C-alpha positions as a Python dict, from the first residue, in 0.01 Angstrom:
ca = {
    (1, 'M'): (0, 0, 0),
    (2, 'K'): (50, 285, -246),
    (3, 'K'): (83, 154, -601),
    (4, 'I'): (84, -200, -462),
    (5, 'I'): (-105, -353, -751),
    (6, 'Y'): (134, -199, -1000),
    (7, 'V'): (420, -367, -818),
    (8, 'V'): (231, -695, -784),
    (9, 'W'): (159, -734, -1152),
    (10, 'A'): (505, -619, -1254),
    (11, 'V'): (655, -887, -1030),
    (12, 'L'): (413, -1169, -1102),
    (13, 'V'): (355, -1152, -1474),
    (14, 'L'): (587, -925, -1663),
    (15, 'A'): (913, -1016, -1493),
    (16, 'A'): (978, -1241, -1789),
    (17, 'A'): (1351, -1193, -1835),
    (18, 'P'): (1538, -1488, -1991),
    (19, 'A'): (1546, -1776, -1744),
    (20, 'K'): (1872, -1836, -1556),
    (21, 'A'): (2021, -2182, -1519),
    (22, 'Q'): (1919, -2180, -1153),
    (23, 'W'): (1580, -2043, -1054),
    (24, 'V'): (1539, -1784, -782),
    (25, 'V'): (1263, -1895, -546),
    (26, 'S'): (1153, -1536, -481),
    (27, 'D'): (1087, -1465, -851),
    (28, 'P'): (728, -1573, -917),
    (29, 'G'): (713, -1361, -1233),
    (30, 'S'): (899, -1617, -1443),
    (31, 'Y'): (676, -1892, -1305),
    (32, 'A'): (360, -1703, -1396),
    (33, 'Q'): (488, -1623, -1743),
    (34, 'G'): (584, -1988, -1786),
    (35, 'I'): (227, -2098, -1709),
    (36, 'I'): (84, -1845, -1953),
    (37, 'N'): (332, -1943, -2226),
    (38, 'T'): (251, -2311, -2171),
    (39, 'A'): (-125, -2248, -2201),
    (40, 'N'): (-73, -2053, -2524),
    (41, 'Q'): (146, -2331, -2666),
    (42, 'I'): (-123, -2587, -2579),
    (43, 'I'): (-380, -2378, -2766),
    (44, 'E'): (-152, -2342, -3069),
    (45, 'T'): (-64, -2712, -3070),
    (46, 'S'): (-430, -2811, -3051),
    (47, 'A'): (-500, -2605, -3360),
    (48, 'T'): (-208, -2715, -3576),
    (49, 'A'): (-151, -3088, -3519),
    (50, 'S'): (-243, -3322, -3805),
    (51, 'N'): (-480, -3546, -3607),
    (52, 'T'): (-632, -3583, -3262),
    (53, 'L'): (-384, -3842, -3132),
    (54, 'N'): (-79, -3650, -3248),
    (55, 'S'): (-232, -3331, -3114),
    (56, 'F'): (-281, -3479, -2769),
    (57, 'K'): (69, -3624, -2756),
    (58, 'E'): (212, -3281, -2834),
    (59, 'V'): (-24, -3107, -2591),
    (60, 'K'): (79, -3344, -2311),
    (61, 'K'): (445, -3291, -2393),
    (62, 'V'): (403, -2913, -2373),
    (63, 'F'): (208, -2942, -2046),
    (64, 'D'): (463, -3175, -1885),
    (65, 'Q'): (747, -2941, -1980),
    (66, 'G'): (564, -2641, -1836),
    (67, 'K'): (445, -2811, -1518),
    (68, 'Q'): (760, -2701, -1337),
    (69, 'Y'): (634, -2342, -1348),
    (70, 'Y'): (291, -2447, -1221),
    (71, 'D'): (437, -2639, -927),
    (72, 'A'): (682, -2361, -847),
    (73, 'L'): (421, -2084, -846),
    (74, 'K'): (195, -2289, -617),
    (75, 'S'): (480, -2302, -364),
    (76, 'V'): (523, -1923, -344),
    (77, 'N'): (369, -1810, -16),
    (78, 'N'): (528, -1479, 82),
    (79, 'L'): (281, -1256, -105),
    (80, 'V'): (51, -981, 13),
    (81, 'Q'): (-323, -1034, -29),
    (82, 'D'): (-354, -858, -366),
    (83, 'A'): (-53, -1041, -505),
    (84, 'R'): (-208, -1366, -386),
    (85, 'R'): (-517, -1290, -594),
    (86, 'V'): (-306, -1247, -906),
    (87, 'Q'): (-123, -1570, -826),
    (88, 'E'): (-456, -1753, -789),
    (89, 'T'): (-573, -1620, -1124),
    (90, 'V'): (-265, -1743, -1307),
    (91, 'L'): (-278, -2079, -1129),
    (92, 'L'): (-637, -2125, -1245),
    (93, 'V'): (-505, -2117, -1601),
    (94, 'G'): (-266, -2395, -1504),
    (95, 'D'): (-554, -2586, -1345),
    (96, 'I'): (-755, -2565, -1667),
    (97, 'S'): (-458, -2693, -1866),
    (98, 'D'): (-427, -2978, -1617),
    (99, 'M'): (-795, -3068, -1654),
    (100, 'Y'): (-758, -3065, -2032),
    (101, 'V'): (-459, -3300, -2031),
    (102, 'T'): (-585, -3530, -1755),
    (103, 'G'): (-948, -3554, -1861),
    (104, 'F'): (-893, -3573, -2234),
    (105, 'G'): (-611, -3824, -2188),
    (106, 'L'): (-860, -4063, -2029),
    (107, 'M'): (-1121, -3994, -2296),
    (108, 'M'): (-867, -4091, -2561),
    (109, 'N'): (-877, -4441, -2409),
    (110, 'D'): (-1256, -4454, -2391),
    (111, 'P'): (-1417, -4653, -2677),
    (112, 'N'): (-1748, -4480, -2608),
    (113, 'F'): (-1619, -4178, -2801),
    (114, 'S'): (-1571, -4176, -3176),
    (115, 'P'): (-1264, -4009, -3335),
    (116, 'Q'): (-1488, -3728, -3457),
    (117, 'E'): (-1627, -3674, -3108),
    (118, 'L'): (-1278, -3671, -2956),
    (119, 'S'): (-1172, -3410, -3208),
    (120, 'A'): (-1471, -3195, -3114),
    (121, 'I'): (-1403, -3240, -2741),
    (122, 'A'): (-1040, -3136, -2787),
    (123, 'F'): (-1154, -2828, -2978),
    (124, 'G'): (-1386, -2741, -2689),
    (125, 'Y'): (-1106, -2764, -2434),
    (126, 'S'): (-878, -2552, -2650),
    (127, 'K'): (-1150, -2291, -2702),
    (128, 'L'): (-1220, -2260, -2328),
    (129, 'L'): (-849, -2236, -2251),
    (130, 'N'): (-807, -1970, -2518),
    (131, 'E'): (-1088, -1761, -2368),
    (132, 'T'): (-921, -1790, -2028),
    (133, 'T'): (-575, -1681, -2138),
    (134, 'G'): (-732, -1392, -2328),
    (135, 'L'): (-860, -1253, -2000),
    (136, 'L'): (-508, -1221, -1865),
    (137, 'G'): (-444, -951, -2121),
    (138, 'D'): (-682, -730, -1928),
    (139, 'L'): (-448, -740, -1631),
    (140, 'S'): (-173, -582, -1837),
    (141, 'Q'): (-374, -261, -1831),
    (142, 'I'): (-254, -190, -1481),
    (143, 'I'): (109, -143, -1582),
    (144, 'T'): (79, 37, -1914),
    (145, 'A'): (174, 402, -1931),
    (146, 'S'): (-189, 501, -1968),
    (147, 'S'): (-284, 315, -1652),
    (148, 'L'): (-38, 481, -1417),
    (149, 'S'): (-312, 720, -1311),
    (150, 'L'): (-532, 434, -1190),
    (151, 'S'): (-610, 439, -821),
    (152, 'D'): (-533, 142, -598),
    (153, 'K'): (-904, 61, -590),
    (154, 'E'): (-926, 64, -970),
    (155, 'R'): (-634, -175, -994),
    (156, 'I'): (-786, -403, -732),
    (157, 'D'): (-1116, -396, -921),
    (158, 'I'): (-940, -509, -1240),
    (159, 'I'): (-775, -798, -1058),
    (160, 'E'): (-1099, -903, -890),
    (161, 'R'): (-1294, -890, -1216),
    (162, 'V'): (-1041, -1095, -1409),
    (163, 'H'): (-1010, -1346, -1124),
    (164, 'A'): (-1387, -1391, -1117),
    (165, 'E'): (-1407, -1443, -1495),
    (166, 'V'): (-1116, -1688, -1502),
    (167, 'L'): (-1277, -1879, -1213),
    (168, 'H'): (-1598, -1890, -1417),
    (169, 'Y'): (-1412, -2054, -1706),
    (170, 'Y'): (-1244, -2294, -1465),
    (171, 'N'): (-1589, -2406, -1348),
    (172, 'L'): (-1704, -2432, -1709),
    (173, 'V'): (-1413, -2665, -1788),
    (174, 'R'): (-1498, -2878, -1485),
    (175, 'Y'): (-1859, -2896, -1601),
    (176, 'Y'): (-1752, -2969, -1960),
    (177, 'T'): (-1534, -3257, -1839),
    (178, 'K'): (-1806, -3404, -1619),
    (179, 'K'): (-2064, -3369, -1895),
    (180, 'N'): (-1851, -3556, -2147),
    (181, 'I'): (-1780, -3833, -1898),
    (182, 'S'): (-2151, -3860, -1822),
    (183, 'V'): (-2214, -3922, -2193),
    (184, 'S'): (-1971, -4212, -2181),
    (185, 'F'): (-2136, -4345, -1866),
    (186, 'V'): (-2484, -4338, -2025),
    (187, 'R'): (-2354, -4523, -2330),
    (188, 'A'): (-2177, -4778, -2111),
    (189, 'R'): (-2491, -4836, -1907),
    (190, 'K'): (-2682, -4926, -2224),
    (191, 'Q'): (-2410, -5181, -2297),
    (192, 'H'): (-2400, -5307, -1934),
    (193, 'D'): (-2040, -5189, -1914),
    (194, 'T'): (-2047, -4921, -1645),
    (195, 'Q'): (-1775, -5082, -1433),
    (196, 'R'): (-1516, -5027, -1705),
    (197, 'V'): (-1604, -4657, -1725),
    (198, 'L'): (-1587, -4620, -1347),
    (199, 'E'): (-1246, -4787, -1345),
    (200, 'L'): (-1122, -4568, -1630),
    (201, 'Y'): (-1217, -4233, -1476),
    (202, 'G'): (-1208, -4370, -1118),
    (203, 'P'): (-1173, -4224, -769),
    (204, 'A'): (-815, -4106, -823),
    (205, 'N'): (-938, -3841, -1067),
    (206, 'Q'): (-1264, -3743, -901),
    (207, 'K'): (-1129, -3393, -833),
    (208, 'Y'): (-1227, -3325, -1194),
    (209, 'W'): (-1570, -3488, -1188),
}
């Protein structure tokens, strides 16, 4: 187990060599980097698009293109326990991106939200995702030259701390999604239109709310 976390992070996150035409199943590093790059592109797109609708279309396009990395990393199973923790942390970033695209896509079709409210909601998603990806930078400490003197326990502690904080943001995004949907539900109830809201957000997407 000596230096195991050093090896784990080097394999999972910084093995970001140019992608080959055919993927190697045993190379989770490119998958992890793909998820991180996708999340950063979503954040950048959210900030630069001319309006909310165009922004969402571009965000969804970026997410759909990057989903291959998310699905591939989820399928990697031959990892030691500490590597699994790093994998879970990166996948949480993909989960948050998924919640953003899925939840906000439905809200875009919900007349209970004004264009100004939708813009604010999109900003909130982007902000939470940005905070999450920022935490991954802390993991890079374990492979810098100055970190080579870290003990295995210190490396494990870094991974556990970042995992816990990313999980916290994941739960915040779930709460944020549910809270916004509850606003729509309250408005629909006043208009005696709750069935439409239930059908819009429906059972198929209840993993988010």
